[in-house]
N, C-alpha and C positions, 0 to 999 in steps of 0.2 A: 478470546479466540480460545473454545476447547478442541483438543485432537479431530475430536470427533465433527466437527465443523471445519478443519483446517485447510483451507486453499493454498498453497503457497504464491509467493506473493514475489517474487524476488527480484522479479528484471519487469518494469512495468514501463511499456511502450507509448509514446505520445506519439500520433498520426493525425496533422491536418485533413478533417473533413477535406478539407477544398485540393488534396494534391493525392489525382486519383492514379498515378502513376504505385507511389505505397501504397494505397489501398490495394491495390491486386495480388498486392504479394504477400498480406498480412498469412494467409493457408500455409505458407511455407516459414515461416516465423518460429523460433523454440522459442521466445519468450513466456512468462507464465501469464502475461496481463496485455489488453492493449487500450490504452485512451485515444476514446476520435475526437479531436478538439477541435471545437466549436469556438473557441474563444479568444483565446490568444494568437495562435496561428492561422485566423481568418477575420480577412479585411471586413469591416461595416458593412458595405455595400456587396461582399458575397455573402453576410451570414443567413441569410433567409435561401437562398440558392444549398448552402452547407447543410442546413438544417433537413432540407427534403431528401437530403442524402442518405439519411442517416438509417431510413427504415430499410433500403433496400441492403446497405451493408448488413446491416444486422439480421433480419427477419428471413428464413430460412436456411443461414449461416449454422455447420459443425458447428457447435461449440467446445472448441479445441483448450479452448483456454478462455480466460473471465475477459469479455465486452463490457466496457464503461465508454460512458461519453462524457466531457467534458462539457457542460455546457457556460451560457455566457450567466454573469451576476441576476439578481433573482431584479434587483432592484434597476435593472440597466431594460432600455428599448426590448431585448429578445429574449431576455429572463424569461420568463412566464411560459411563453411559446414553447421557448426552446422542452424548457422540460414537461412539456403533455408532450411535444410530438415523439420528446428520445421515450417518453415511458412505452408510449405505447407500441413500440417497437421492443416493448420487452427487455434492456439489457439487463447485465448482471447487477450494476451500478448506475449511479448519476453521481459523476462528478462535481461539489457545488465549489465555484471560485467565489473569494474575497469576502468570504465566513467571516463574522467579529463576535455574535453570543448567541449560544443554543435556540436564539428566536427565529437564527438563521436557519435551522438544520428543523425548526418544527414547523415554519413555514412551509420549508420545501415539504416535509412526513404530508401534513394537510391537502396541498394541493392532489401529492400521488392518492388516499387514502377518497379525500373526493373524487377525483377524477376515475376509481376501482384499478387504480393502478395494482398489481399481482404482490403480493409480500416480499417473492424475490427480487426485484426491485431495490437494491439496495444504496442507500447514498453513502456516498466518499465526501472530504472536506477537504479542501485546501485551506493549509493555515500559512499563510502571506501577506499577511497584517500586526501593526503591533498589536491591533484594538483583540484580534483571536487568541494573540498569547499570551495578554493577562489574562482574557479569560477561558483559558482554555479547560482548567479544571474541570469547571461546569459543562463545559459544554464534552468534553470527554464523556463526564458522568450519566448524557444521553445513551451512551455502549451500554450500558446497561439494564435500560428497558428496547425489545425486541420492537416495541412501536414505535421507536424513533427510526428503526432502518438504517442506523448510525454501525456502518461496518469497518470505515478504514480513514486515518487522516496521510495525507501527503504534505508533504515540508515542500513551500514554496519560497528557496531561495531566493531565487533570484530577486522577484518581491520584498523581503524582510531588508536583502541587499538598497534597494531603492528606497523604501521608505522609512529606512533608520539611518541611512549616511553612512552604516561600519565600511569598514575597508576589507574587498572579498580577496582576504588571503590564502593563497595553493595549502594554507595546512587549517581554512576556516576556524582560525581559533576565535575572532571576534562572532562568532554565529554558534557555537560549542555550547556555551549553555544554552541557548534555548532549546538548538535540538535536543539537549538531552529533559531539557526541560519537556520537551514535544514527547517523547517517550516515555517516560516518566508520567503523565496525564493517558497517552494509551492504553500504558498495561494498567492504571485505574481504573479505564474502562473499559478492560476486556477487549480493545480495538487491534487493531492491526497500523501497522505507521510505514509508511515508505520517504525514504530519503528524500531529498532532491536532487534535481537534473546537475551534470559535469557539463557547463557549457564547448568547450577545447573539446571533441567528441574524435579528434585526428591523434589526442594523448591519453593512449593508450594506460600508459602507463600510471601516467595520474591516475585515473579512473578507476584502473584497478586499486588503487594506492584507497583511495575516496571508497571504495567498495568496504576495502579491509576493516577502514574506518566507520564507517555504517554500520557494516558486521556486528564489530566491535561494542557498540555505543546499546546496541538492540535493538536496531531498526529491522524489519522483514526483507527490507528489499529496497531499489534502490530505483527512480525514478531517469527513464532513457530518449533521449534525442535520437539516435539512430541503431539501425541495426546492429555495427560492429559492436554494438557496446555489452549486445545480450549475454554473450558464452561468458567472459567476464563476473558479472552480477551475479549470474544463474550461481558460477563456481564460487563464488565468497558467500551467495550467503545460503551456502546447501549445507549443510552438516560436514565437519573437515574427518578425515582418517582417520585420525589420530581421534579424534573427540570422540567420533563412534566408537573407535574401538575400545576409551576407558567406559563408555556408556555398555557395553556389552560384558564387559569383566564388570563393573559394579551387578547387575543385570544377575549375571549367570553365578556371583557371589551370596548373594543372597539369598538365590534360589540351592541353594544347598543345606543336606537337612541341616546339620550342628546352628545354620544360620535362620532357622527359624523361629518365627516370634521375637528378635532378636531388634531392638531399633534402633542398638548403633554395633556397626561391625568396624576390624581393623583389616585395611587391603593395601598394601603394600608398603605398609609403613606408617598409612593416613588413616584419622578416623570418617568414616562413612557414611551420615543417616540416611533414613527412610525419604527424607527429604530429595536425597541426591539420586535415592533411586526410580523418583516419579521424576526427575529429571531425567533421569537417563531414559527412561520406556518412552516420554513424549519426544526425547530425540532422535530415539530408532525409530518410533511410527511415525516423526513427520518422512524421516529418509525412507520410508518406506512409501508413502505416499510420490516424494517426488520422483524416486524411483519407478512408478507405476505411469 
């Protein structure tokens, strides 16, 4: 994603479509994106009713943040109906669970195209199965083709733990290789990528550490399950004051007349290249968008 199309996705909060109390609070939340969940958080007997509520949640609402809907897997009995009903409400994104191959993205895209969904309806993809991780490079490559609608990956860490049988440790040591693989693939495909949830929403210290870790790994934001997590995620995935100060110093140094046309300069005892200038300008632009 280029800075021209950048949208902050620091904090991405799941809200069950069946939770009326939580849905009424959407306007007051400071998160960058909300995922209305029709899948895991909704019992089978309630799925049709939850789907019918989506239009009322989205239509006519002021879009101060991205609104995304997680549908049921297309292979399930609810998936296709979910996709078509949700698309009519024109959310910013539709989150596809249980993807495994590029074909899962393309099938959803074909359904949207065949039913004249506007191009503004993007696809997000949950990466939560071993098969998805094994195919992640090919899936991410779809991000280079705007016609695929693919815009963002979301790590489904709980499902990965369940599917593989690894031990879920506080430091996520056994998940780490797969999370880094996911970030790498996302960057290769020009996609955003969101870290998985932290299950104990009461332990905010542990959550803050996990956010810092996710930001250091290159994630764009964090999946949230409780509003109490929003502020910490926003802080962790925003440019740090020190990083902004360094970016301004690099920008100002290259702007000096004596450095015009130079590819490499010395700044505070270190070598700085124009690639660092590009990184600095991108960081400053992101900070300006977040501030706005």
